[in-house]
C-alpha positions as CSV (number, residue, x, y, z in Angstrom):
1,I,-13.0,-3.0,-20.4
2,E,-14.6,-3.1,-23.7
3,D,-15.7,-6.8,-23.3
4,N,-17.6,-6.1,-20.2
5,V,-14.9,-8.1,-18.0
6,F,-15.0,-5.3,-15.3
7,G,-18.6,-4.2,-15.4
8,A,-20.9,-2.5,-17.8
9,R,-19.0,-1.1,-20.6
10,E,-21.4,1.9,-21.0
11,D,-20.5,2.9,-17.3
12,L,-16.9,3.0,-18.2
13,V,-16.8,4.8,-21.5
14,P,-15.8,8.0,-20.2
15,L,-12.9,6.6,-18.5
16,I,-11.8,4.9,-21.4
17,D,-12.3,8.1,-23.7
18,T,-10.5,10.3,-21.2
19,I,-7.2,8.0,-21.4
20,R,-7.5,7.6,-25.1
21,N,-8.1,11.2,-26.1
22,R,-5.0,12.3,-24.6
23,N,-6.6,13.8,-21.6
24,D,-4.8,11.3,-19.2
25,Y,-3.9,13.7,-16.6
26,Y,-2.8,11.3,-14.3
27,L,-0.5,9.4,-16.9
28,V,-2.1,6.2,-16.1
29,C,-1.3,4.8,-19.5
30,H,2.1,6.5,-19.8
31,D,3.8,3.4,-18.2
32,F,1.3,1.0,-18.4
33,E,3.3,-1.7,-20.6
34,D,6.2,-1.2,-17.9
35,Y,3.4,-1.9,-15.1
36,L,2.5,-5.1,-17.0
37,R,6.0,-6.3,-17.5
38,A,6.6,-5.7,-13.8
39,Q,3.4,-7.5,-12.9
40,D,4.2,-10.6,-14.8
41,E,7.7,-10.6,-12.8
42,V,5.7,-10.4,-9.8
43,D,3.4,-13.3,-10.8
44,R,6.5,-15.2,-11.8
45,A,8.1,-14.5,-8.3
46,Y,5.0,-15.4,-6.5
47,F,4.7,-19.0,-7.7
48,N,8.2,-19.6,-6.8
49,K,7.8,-19.7,-3.0
50,A,11.6,-19.6,-2.3
51,E,11.9,-16.4,-4.4
52,W,8.7,-14.7,-3.1
53,N,10.0,-15.5,0.4
54,R,13.6,-13.9,-0.3
55,R,12.1,-10.9,-1.8
56,S,9.6,-10.4,0.9
57,I,12.2,-10.7,3.9
58,L,14.6,-8.4,1.9
59,T,11.7,-5.8,1.3
60,A,10.7,-5.7,4.8
61,T,14.1,-5.4,6.1
62,R,14.9,-2.6,3.7
63,M,11.9,-0.5,4.6
64,A,12.8,0.3,8.2
65,K,13.6,4.0,7.3
66,F,9.7,4.3,5.9
67,S,8.3,2.9,9.0
68,S,4.9,4.3,9.4
69,D,5.4,4.8,13.3
70,R,8.6,6.8,12.7
71,T,6.5,9.0,10.3
72,I,4.0,9.3,12.6
73,Q,6.7,10.2,15.6
74,E,8.1,13.0,13.3
75,Y,4.7,14.3,12.5
76,A,3.9,14.4,16.0
77,Q,6.9,16.2,17.0
78,Q,7.8,18.6,13.9
79,I,4.4,19.3,12.4
80,W,1.7,19.0,15.1
81,N,3.9,19.9,18.2
82,V,2.4,17.2,20.2
83,V,3.8,15.0,23.1
84,A,3.0,11.3,23.0
85,C,0.9,9.9,25.8
86,P,2.3,7.3,28.1
87,T,1.7,3.8,27.0
88,P,-0.3,1.8,29.7
89,Q,1.6,-1.3,30.7
90,P,-0.4,-4.9,30.6
91,A,-2.3,-5.8,33.7
92,T,-0.3,-8.4,35.7
93,T,-2.8,-9.3,38.4
94,K,-6.5,-10.6,38.0
95,E,-7.6,-7.5,40.1
96,E,-5.9,-5.0,37.5
97,H,-7.4,-7.3,34.5
98,L,-11.0,-6.4,36.2
99,K,-10.3,-2.8,36.9
100,I,-12.3,-0.5,34.6
């Protein structure tokens, strides 16, 4: 930041001062070294395509519980108290495709 890599230094001075002067309310720097170590691991895995693919597949299969579709459905039912609209079926004939 101080070397103008991310923009003009003078524009970023307030951000730097906030973090350096122990006013890091959101704890941006609290675990920054751990973040950098994790990012190095991500970089290593990314350049090993087999490992990247393995981790990507495992991540996708393990996050089913955190599906956005499931979350939205739960909000709709439990918080918003709304009922889902029926999903239109795809057109099967030329006439249905042209129907407006």
